[in-house]
VOKE-784975 format. One record per residue (C-alpha): residue number from 1; x, y, z. Coordinates in Angstrom, 3 decimals. Example, Ala and Ser with C-alpha at 12.3 -4.5 7.8 and 13.67 -1.06 7.14 Angstrom:
residues 2
<atom><pos>1</pos><X>12.300</X><Y>-4.500</Y><Z>7.800</Z></atom>
<atom><pos>2</pos><X>13.670</X><Y>-1.060</Y><Z>7.140</Z></atom>
END
This chain:
residues 230
<atom><pos>1</pos><X>277.909</X><Y>54.019</Y><Z>224.909</Z></atom>
<atom><pos>2</pos><X>279.531</X><Y>55.907</Y><Z>227.867</Z></atom>
<atom><pos>3</pos><X>277.457</X><Y>53.998</Y><Z>230.346</Z></atom>
<atom><pos>4</pos><X>278.395</X><Y>50.655</Y><Z>228.553</Z></atom>
<atom><pos>5</pos><X>282.111</X><Y>51.660</Y><Z>228.859</Z></atom>
<atom><pos>6</pos><X>281.705</X><Y>52.207</Y><Z>232.557</Z></atom>
<atom><pos>7</pos><X>279.794</X><Y>48.923</Y><Z>232.949</Z></atom>
<atom><pos>8</pos><X>282.382</X><Y>46.966</Y><Z>231.164</Z></atom>
<atom><pos>9</pos><X>285.168</X><Y>48.629</Y><Z>233.216</Z></atom>
<atom><pos>10</pos><X>283.469</X><Y>47.956</Y><Z>236.524</Z></atom>
<atom><pos>11</pos><X>282.664</X><Y>44.440</Y><Z>235.610</Z></atom>
<atom><pos>12</pos><X>286.340</X><Y>43.699</Y><Z>234.492</Z></atom>
<atom><pos>13</pos><X>287.773</X><Y>45.446</Y><Z>237.661</Z></atom>
<atom><pos>14</pos><X>285.694</X><Y>43.559</Y><Z>240.266</Z></atom>
<atom><pos>15</pos><X>286.200</X><Y>40.347</Y><Z>238.476</Z></atom>
<atom><pos>16</pos><X>289.956</X><Y>40.865</Y><Z>238.600</Z></atom>
<atom><pos>17</pos><X>289.677</X><Y>41.942</Y><Z>242.281</Z></atom>
<atom><pos>18</pos><X>287.792</X><Y>38.878</Y><Z>243.119</Z></atom>
<atom><pos>19</pos><X>290.190</X><Y>36.636</Y><Z>241.398</Z></atom>
<atom><pos>20</pos><X>293.489</X><Y>38.030</Y><Z>242.550</Z></atom>
<atom><pos>21</pos><X>295.133</X><Y>36.606</Y><Z>245.486</Z></atom>
<atom><pos>22</pos><X>297.981</X><Y>38.844</Y><Z>246.910</Z></atom>
<atom><pos>23</pos><X>299.062</X><Y>40.494</Y><Z>243.809</Z></atom>
<atom><pos>24</pos><X>297.551</X><Y>43.926</Y><Z>244.235</Z></atom>
<atom><pos>25</pos><X>300.369</X><Y>45.728</Y><Z>242.514</Z></atom>
<atom><pos>26</pos><X>299.339</X><Y>43.946</Y><Z>239.217</Z></atom>
<atom><pos>27</pos><X>295.826</X><Y>45.170</Y><Z>239.704</Z></atom>
<atom><pos>28</pos><X>297.034</X><Y>48.670</Y><Z>240.194</Z></atom>
<atom><pos>29</pos><X>299.222</X><Y>48.529</Y><Z>237.208</Z></atom>
<atom><pos>30</pos><X>296.264</X><Y>47.048</Y><Z>234.966</Z></atom>
<atom><pos>31</pos><X>293.538</X><Y>49.406</Y><Z>235.847</Z></atom>
<atom><pos>32</pos><X>295.383</X><Y>52.612</Y><Z>237.188</Z></atom>
<atom><pos>33</pos><X>298.318</X><Y>52.769</Y><Z>235.090</Z></atom>
<atom><pos>34</pos><X>298.078</X><Y>50.859</Y><Z>231.879</Z></atom>
<atom><pos>35</pos><X>294.303</X><Y>51.424</Y><Z>231.273</Z></atom>
<atom><pos>36</pos><X>293.717</X><Y>54.627</Y><Z>229.387</Z></atom>
<atom><pos>37</pos><X>291.947</X><Y>57.354</Y><Z>231.904</Z></atom>
<atom><pos>38</pos><X>288.153</X><Y>57.294</Y><Z>231.378</Z></atom>
<atom><pos>39</pos><X>288.080</X><Y>61.157</Y><Z>231.523</Z></atom>
<atom><pos>40</pos><X>290.273</X><Y>61.419</Y><Z>228.277</Z></atom>
<atom><pos>41</pos><X>288.517</X><Y>58.621</Y><Z>226.184</Z></atom>
<atom><pos>42</pos><X>286.886</X><Y>61.191</Y><Z>224.062</Z></atom>
<atom><pos>43</pos><X>289.588</X><Y>63.892</Y><Z>224.168</Z></atom>
<atom><pos>44</pos><X>293.141</X><Y>62.665</Y><Z>224.408</Z></atom>
<atom><pos>45</pos><X>294.356</X><Y>66.374</Y><Z>223.627</Z></atom>
<atom><pos>46</pos><X>293.160</X><Y>67.321</Y><Z>227.062</Z></atom>
<atom><pos>47</pos><X>295.492</X><Y>64.724</Y><Z>228.805</Z></atom>
<atom><pos>48</pos><X>298.469</X><Y>66.529</Y><Z>227.074</Z></atom>
<atom><pos>49</pos><X>297.138</X><Y>69.819</Y><Z>228.226</Z></atom>
<atom><pos>50</pos><X>296.871</X><Y>68.539</Y><Z>231.796</Z></atom>
<atom><pos>51</pos><X>300.486</X><Y>67.264</Y><Z>231.629</Z></atom>
<atom><pos>52</pos><X>301.578</X><Y>70.693</Y><Z>230.215</Z></atom>
<atom><pos>53</pos><X>299.837</X><Y>72.347</Y><Z>233.270</Z></atom>
<atom><pos>54</pos><X>301.381</X><Y>70.094</Y><Z>235.731</Z></atom>
<atom><pos>55</pos><X>304.772</X><Y>70.470</Y><Z>234.398</Z></atom>
<atom><pos>56</pos><X>304.322</X><Y>74.222</Y><Z>234.515</Z></atom>
<atom><pos>57</pos><X>303.310</X><Y>74.487</Y><Z>237.973</Z></atom>
<atom><pos>58</pos><X>305.254</X><Y>71.556</Y><Z>239.665</Z></atom>
<atom><pos>59</pos><X>308.493</X><Y>71.104</Y><Z>237.336</Z></atom>
<atom><pos>60</pos><X>307.585</X><Y>67.507</Y><Z>236.796</Z></atom>
<atom><pos>61</pos><X>307.693</X><Y>65.247</Y><Z>233.735</Z></atom>
<atom><pos>62</pos><X>304.844</X><Y>63.440</Y><Z>231.963</Z></atom>
<atom><pos>63</pos><X>305.778</X><Y>60.170</Y><Z>233.888</Z></atom>
<atom><pos>64</pos><X>305.612</X><Y>61.667</Y><Z>237.138</Z></atom>
<atom><pos>65</pos><X>301.762</X><Y>61.764</Y><Z>237.445</Z></atom>
<atom><pos>66</pos><X>298.941</X><Y>59.503</Y><Z>236.987</Z></atom>
<atom><pos>67</pos><X>295.182</X><Y>60.019</Y><Z>237.164</Z></atom>
<atom><pos>68</pos><X>293.431</X><Y>57.913</Y><Z>239.889</Z></atom>
<atom><pos>69</pos><X>289.856</X><Y>57.619</Y><Z>241.307</Z></atom>
<atom><pos>70</pos><X>286.789</X><Y>57.731</Y><Z>239.217</Z></atom>
<atom><pos>71</pos><X>288.434</X><Y>59.966</Y><Z>236.571</Z></atom>
<atom><pos>72</pos><X>290.801</X><Y>57.058</Y><Z>235.809</Z></atom>
<atom><pos>73</pos><X>288.312</X><Y>54.125</Y><Z>236.294</Z></atom>
<atom><pos>74</pos><X>285.131</X><Y>55.477</Y><Z>235.346</Z></atom>
<atom><pos>75</pos><X>283.542</X><Y>54.913</Y><Z>238.544</Z></atom>
<atom><pos>76</pos><X>284.444</X><Y>55.473</Y><Z>242.377</Z></atom>
<atom><pos>77</pos><X>285.782</X><Y>52.735</Y><Z>244.646</Z></atom>
<atom><pos>78</pos><X>284.368</X><Y>54.209</Y><Z>247.529</Z></atom>
<atom><pos>79</pos><X>281.596</X><Y>51.928</Y><Z>248.866</Z></atom>
<atom><pos>80</pos><X>280.010</X><Y>54.964</Y><Z>250.771</Z></atom>
<atom><pos>81</pos><X>279.412</X><Y>56.461</Y><Z>247.429</Z></atom>
<atom><pos>82</pos><X>277.898</X><Y>53.228</Y><Z>246.266</Z></atom>
<atom><pos>83</pos><X>280.574</X><Y>52.800</Y><Z>243.375</Z></atom>
<atom><pos>84</pos><X>278.968</X><Y>55.676</Y><Z>241.475</Z></atom>
<atom><pos>85</pos><X>279.829</X><Y>56.401</Y><Z>237.950</Z></atom>
<atom><pos>86</pos><X>281.912</X><Y>59.281</Y><Z>236.881</Z></atom>
<atom><pos>87</pos><X>279.676</X><Y>62.262</Y><Z>236.339</Z></atom>
<atom><pos>88</pos><X>279.696</X><Y>66.083</Y><Z>235.745</Z></atom>
<atom><pos>89</pos><X>280.239</X><Y>66.851</Y><Z>239.438</Z></atom>
<atom><pos>90</pos><X>283.154</X><Y>64.260</Y><Z>239.867</Z></atom>
<atom><pos>91</pos><X>286.784</X><Y>65.667</Y><Z>240.605</Z></atom>
<atom><pos>92</pos><X>289.811</X><Y>64.877</Y><Z>238.862</Z></atom>
<atom><pos>93</pos><X>292.243</X><Y>63.109</Y><Z>241.383</Z></atom>
<atom><pos>94</pos><X>295.723</X><Y>63.263</Y><Z>240.519</Z></atom>
<atom><pos>95</pos><X>298.832</X><Y>61.573</Y><Z>242.150</Z></atom>
<atom><pos>96</pos><X>302.174</X><Y>63.249</Y><Z>241.652</Z></atom>
<atom><pos>97</pos><X>305.096</X><Y>60.646</Y><Z>242.309</Z></atom>
<atom><pos>98</pos><X>308.238</X><Y>62.722</Y><Z>242.370</Z></atom>
<atom><pos>99</pos><X>310.932</X><Y>62.408</Y><Z>245.348</Z></atom>
<atom><pos>100</pos><X>312.435</X><Y>65.751</Y><Z>244.731</Z></atom>
<atom><pos>101</pos><X>309.327</X><Y>67.667</Y><Z>244.973</Z></atom>
<atom><pos>102</pos><X>308.196</X><Y>65.760</Y><Z>248.027</Z></atom>
<atom><pos>103</pos><X>311.476</X><Y>66.441</Y><Z>249.781</Z></atom>
<atom><pos>104</pos><X>311.327</X><Y>70.173</Y><Z>248.914</Z></atom>
<atom><pos>105</pos><X>307.982</X><Y>70.696</Y><Z>250.205</Z></atom>
<atom><pos>106</pos><X>308.782</X><Y>68.707</Y><Z>253.454</Z></atom>
<atom><pos>107</pos><X>311.722</X><Y>70.948</Y><Z>254.173</Z></atom>
<atom><pos>108</pos><X>309.921</X><Y>74.361</Y><Z>253.119</Z></atom>
<atom><pos>109</pos><X>307.016</X><Y>73.434</Y><Z>255.284</Z></atom>
<atom><pos>110</pos><X>309.421</X><Y>72.648</Y><Z>258.153</Z></atom>
<atom><pos>111</pos><X>310.807</X><Y>76.117</Y><Z>257.712</Z></atom>
<atom><pos>112</pos><X>307.524</X><Y>77.700</Y><Z>257.365</Z></atom>
<atom><pos>113</pos><X>306.295</X><Y>76.409</Y><Z>260.525</Z></atom>
<atom><pos>114</pos><X>309.431</X><Y>77.147</Y><Z>262.555</Z></atom>
<atom><pos>115</pos><X>310.600</X><Y>73.467</Y><Z>262.717</Z></atom>
<atom><pos>116</pos><X>306.854</X><Y>72.461</Y><Z>262.955</Z></atom>
<atom><pos>117</pos><X>306.557</X><Y>74.256</Y><Z>266.182</Z></atom>
<atom><pos>118</pos><X>303.790</X><Y>76.819</Y><Z>264.874</Z></atom>
<atom><pos>119</pos><X>300.503</X><Y>75.537</Y><Z>264.351</Z></atom>
<atom><pos>120</pos><X>297.871</X><Y>76.385</Y><Z>261.493</Z></atom>
<atom><pos>121</pos><X>294.178</X><Y>76.006</Y><Z>262.168</Z></atom>
<atom><pos>122</pos><X>291.912</X><Y>76.210</Y><Z>259.233</Z></atom>
<atom><pos>123</pos><X>292.733</X><Y>75.906</Y><Z>255.505</Z></atom>
<atom><pos>124</pos><X>290.738</X><Y>76.866</Y><Z>252.361</Z></atom>
<atom><pos>125</pos><X>289.475</X><Y>73.170</Y><Z>252.251</Z></atom>
<atom><pos>126</pos><X>288.943</X><Y>72.769</Y><Z>255.931</Z></atom>
<atom><pos>127</pos><X>288.013</X><Y>76.237</Y><Z>257.416</Z></atom>
<atom><pos>128</pos><X>286.867</X><Y>74.870</Y><Z>260.887</Z></atom>
<atom><pos>129</pos><X>288.836</X><Y>71.785</Y><Z>262.001</Z></atom>
<atom><pos>130</pos><X>288.197</X><Y>69.995</Y><Z>265.257</Z></atom>
<atom><pos>131</pos><X>290.654</X><Y>70.507</Y><Z>267.897</Z></atom>
<atom><pos>132</pos><X>292.815</X><Y>67.763</Y><Z>269.791</Z></atom>
<atom><pos>133</pos><X>294.277</X><Y>68.469</Y><Z>273.199</Z></atom>
<atom><pos>134</pos><X>296.751</X><Y>66.790</Y><Z>275.148</Z></atom>
<atom><pos>135</pos><X>298.963</X><Y>67.447</Y><Z>278.405</Z></atom>
<atom><pos>136</pos><X>302.619</X><Y>67.026</Y><Z>278.661</Z></atom>
<atom><pos>137</pos><X>302.929</X><Y>65.570</Y><Z>282.117</Z></atom>
<atom><pos>138</pos><X>306.818</X><Y>65.721</Y><Z>281.958</Z></atom>
<atom><pos>139</pos><X>306.601</X><Y>69.484</Y><Z>282.300</Z></atom>
<atom><pos>140</pos><X>306.082</X><Y>71.308</Y><Z>285.531</Z></atom>
<atom><pos>141</pos><X>303.390</X><Y>72.373</Y><Z>285.674</Z></atom>
<atom><pos>142</pos><X>302.124</X><Y>70.087</Y><Z>283.013</Z></atom>
<atom><pos>143</pos><X>301.771</X><Y>71.840</Y><Z>279.653</Z></atom>
<atom><pos>144</pos><X>298.551</X><Y>71.815</Y><Z>277.613</Z></atom>
<atom><pos>145</pos><X>299.013</X><Y>71.546</Y><Z>273.686</Z></atom>
<atom><pos>146</pos><X>296.354</X><Y>71.828</Y><Z>271.069</Z></atom>
<atom><pos>147</pos><X>296.646</X><Y>70.476</Y><Z>267.505</Z></atom>
<atom><pos>148</pos><X>294.117</X><Y>70.917</Y><Z>264.844</Z></atom>
<atom><pos>149</pos><X>292.710</X><Y>68.133</Y><Z>262.755</Z></atom>
<atom><pos>150</pos><X>294.209</X><Y>69.152</Y><Z>259.392</Z></atom>
<atom><pos>151</pos><X>297.627</X><Y>69.497</Y><Z>260.955</Z></atom>
<atom><pos>152</pos><X>297.303</X><Y>66.206</Y><Z>262.732</Z></atom>
<atom><pos>153</pos><X>296.143</X><Y>64.620</Y><Z>259.404</Z></atom>
<atom><pos>154</pos><X>299.008</X><Y>66.356</Y><Z>257.564</Z></atom>
<atom><pos>155</pos><X>301.500</X><Y>64.718</Y><Z>259.964</Z></atom>
<atom><pos>156</pos><X>299.915</X><Y>61.329</Y><Z>259.422</Z></atom>
<atom><pos>157</pos><X>299.968</X><Y>61.402</Y><Z>255.817</Z></atom>
<atom><pos>158</pos><X>303.481</X><Y>62.772</Y><Z>255.761</Z></atom>
<atom><pos>159</pos><X>304.672</X><Y>59.898</Y><Z>257.782</Z></atom>
<atom><pos>160</pos><X>302.963</X><Y>57.585</Y><Z>255.225</Z></atom>
<atom><pos>161</pos><X>304.960</X><Y>59.056</Y><Z>252.385</Z></atom>
<atom><pos>162</pos><X>302.554</X><Y>61.522</Y><Z>250.841</Z></atom>
<atom><pos>163</pos><X>301.536</X><Y>65.170</Y><Z>250.867</Z></atom>
<atom><pos>164</pos><X>297.929</X><Y>66.323</Y><Z>251.097</Z></atom>
<atom><pos>165</pos><X>297.534</X><Y>69.669</Y><Z>249.521</Z></atom>
<atom><pos>166</pos><X>294.152</X><Y>70.150</Y><Z>250.953</Z></atom>
<atom><pos>167</pos><X>295.610</X><Y>70.066</Y><Z>254.578</Z></atom>
<atom><pos>168</pos><X>298.402</X><Y>72.599</Y><Z>253.958</Z></atom>
<atom><pos>169</pos><X>298.478</X><Y>76.057</Y><Z>255.629</Z></atom>
<atom><pos>170</pos><X>296.715</X><Y>78.575</Y><Z>253.462</Z></atom>
<atom><pos>171</pos><X>299.835</X><Y>80.836</Y><Z>253.067</Z></atom>
<atom><pos>172</pos><X>302.107</X><Y>77.873</Y><Z>252.428</Z></atom>
<atom><pos>173</pos><X>302.850</X><Y>77.653</Y><Z>248.676</Z></atom>
<atom><pos>174</pos><X>303.574</X><Y>74.233</Y><Z>246.958</Z></atom>
<atom><pos>175</pos><X>303.872</X><Y>75.348</Y><Z>243.426</Z></atom>
<atom><pos>176</pos><X>307.055</X><Y>75.888</Y><Z>241.783</Z></atom>
<atom><pos>177</pos><X>308.429</X><Y>78.705</Y><Z>239.394</Z></atom>
<atom><pos>178</pos><X>306.902</X><Y>81.402</Y><Z>241.776</Z></atom>
<atom><pos>179</pos><X>303.403</X><Y>80.211</Y><Z>240.844</Z></atom>
<atom><pos>180</pos><X>300.363</X><Y>79.926</Y><Z>243.076</Z></atom>
<atom><pos>181</pos><X>298.359</X><Y>76.970</Y><Z>243.900</Z></atom>
<atom><pos>182</pos><X>295.327</X><Y>79.073</Y><Z>243.645</Z></atom>
<atom><pos>183</pos><X>295.997</X><Y>79.920</Y><Z>240.079</Z></atom>
<atom><pos>184</pos><X>296.742</X><Y>76.200</Y><Z>239.389</Z></atom>
<atom><pos>185</pos><X>293.213</X><Y>75.452</Y><Z>240.536</Z></atom>
<atom><pos>186</pos><X>291.714</X><Y>78.211</Y><Z>238.574</Z></atom>
<atom><pos>187</pos><X>293.546</X><Y>76.821</Y><Z>235.318</Z></atom>
<atom><pos>188</pos><X>292.460</X><Y>73.417</Y><Z>235.975</Z></atom>
<atom><pos>189</pos><X>288.814</X><Y>74.659</Y><Z>236.578</Z></atom>
<atom><pos>190</pos><X>288.953</X><Y>76.881</Y><Z>233.386</Z></atom>
<atom><pos>191</pos><X>290.156</X><Y>73.843</Y><Z>231.128</Z></atom>
<atom><pos>192</pos><X>288.184</X><Y>70.864</Y><Z>232.682</Z></atom>
<atom><pos>193</pos><X>285.333</X><Y>72.681</Y><Z>234.502</Z></atom>
<atom><pos>194</pos><X>286.108</X><Y>70.569</Y><Z>237.350</Z></atom>
<atom><pos>195</pos><X>287.872</X><Y>70.477</Y><Z>240.924</Z></atom>
<atom><pos>196</pos><X>291.070</X><Y>68.719</Y><Z>241.443</Z></atom>
<atom><pos>197</pos><X>292.266</X><Y>66.511</Y><Z>244.126</Z></atom>
<atom><pos>198</pos><X>296.094</X><Y>66.487</Y><Z>244.398</Z></atom>
<atom><pos>199</pos><X>298.348</X><Y>64.137</Y><Z>246.384</Z></atom>
<atom><pos>200</pos><X>302.336</X><Y>64.241</Y><Z>246.003</Z></atom>
<atom><pos>201</pos><X>303.938</X><Y>60.776</Y><Z>247.040</Z></atom>
<atom><pos>202</pos><X>307.604</X><Y>60.462</Y><Z>247.997</Z></atom>
<atom><pos>203</pos><X>308.121</X><Y>57.567</Y><Z>245.745</Z></atom>
<atom><pos>204</pos><X>306.372</X><Y>54.642</Y><Z>244.034</Z></atom>
<atom><pos>205</pos><X>306.595</X><Y>52.352</Y><Z>247.285</Z></atom>
<atom><pos>206</pos><X>304.275</X><Y>54.656</Y><Z>249.293</Z></atom>
<atom><pos>207</pos><X>301.757</X><Y>55.191</Y><Z>246.336</Z></atom>
<atom><pos>208</pos><X>301.663</X><Y>51.458</Y><Z>245.609</Z></atom>
<atom><pos>209</pos><X>301.357</X><Y>50.599</Y><Z>249.291</Z></atom>
<atom><pos>210</pos><X>298.440</X><Y>53.110</Y><Z>249.956</Z></atom>
<atom><pos>211</pos><X>296.504</X><Y>51.911</Y><Z>246.847</Z></atom>
<atom><pos>212</pos><X>297.089</X><Y>48.176</Y><Z>247.712</Z></atom>
<atom><pos>213</pos><X>295.849</X><Y>48.526</Y><Z>251.152</Z></atom>
<atom><pos>214</pos><X>292.759</X><Y>50.134</Y><Z>249.941</Z></atom>
<atom><pos>215</pos><X>292.153</X><Y>47.326</Y><Z>247.442</Z></atom>
<atom><pos>216</pos><X>292.771</X><Y>44.744</Y><Z>249.968</Z></atom>
<atom><pos>217</pos><X>290.193</X><Y>46.388</Y><Z>252.106</Z></atom>
<atom><pos>218</pos><X>287.650</X><Y>46.519</Y><Z>249.240</Z></atom>
<atom><pos>219</pos><X>288.354</X><Y>42.923</Y><Z>248.290</Z></atom>
<atom><pos>220</pos><X>287.497</X><Y>41.724</Y><Z>251.787</Z></atom>
<atom><pos>221</pos><X>284.427</X><Y>43.909</Y><Z>251.771</Z></atom>
<atom><pos>222</pos><X>283.190</X><Y>42.359</Y><Z>248.540</Z></atom>
<atom><pos>223</pos><X>283.894</X><Y>38.793</Y><Z>249.658</Z></atom>
<atom><pos>224</pos><X>281.510</X><Y>39.689</Y><Z>252.780</Z></atom>
<atom><pos>225</pos><X>278.839</X><Y>41.382</Y><Z>250.589</Z></atom>
<atom><pos>226</pos><X>279.160</X><Y>39.583</Y><Z>247.208</Z></atom>
<atom><pos>227</pos><X>276.685</X><Y>42.072</Y><Z>245.384</Z></atom>
<atom><pos>228</pos><X>278.206</X><Y>45.162</Y><Z>246.930</Z></atom>
<atom><pos>229</pos><X>279.460</X><Y>46.793</Y><Z>243.646</Z></atom>
<atom><pos>230</pos><X>276.229</X><Y>45.789</Y><Z>241.530</Z></atom>
END
């Protein structure tokens, strides 16, 4: 039954993807927002529990988050993962869409890094990131600057309107109410026996834009390789 449910969802999704022209937002609305999350089909009480945890740790309402990825669809949209089915090792990917929270975190991290002048190297998720170096030739003598990959990617995603929790400095706290992100992860692990992927978007524009771009790329790939999702 579970495998048939995933098969049906996958067939419907790729049929809709191939038939849509430019209206990716409708595809997102249908499959990511309106369709019940696959992970909660057999236990809707756990969806309420997740909402309570998120509200407790981030001061958000139920309408401010959605499940994305394979936990929502029942399968991955990543071609490199061969569109694999949601399984015991799959994470729960969550998108929080709340402008107040995003702005608070942006300002707090700005202060935490002394106006973004202080670098941070590794994080709990990326303990040994690559380094990028560049020279400021406008200085005499030229100054050498080093930026680490996680910090570079944080700035990249921030400019695209979303906050990646896995690229934050270890000591920087993103939870509200004096709570800790480490405790949030532990509670999620205790309730769902899974890891969590968390992204915090500034608003719906940036969320929809990111998802739409990915779906457009996926559509082009499936047109070049028609059997890619089979």
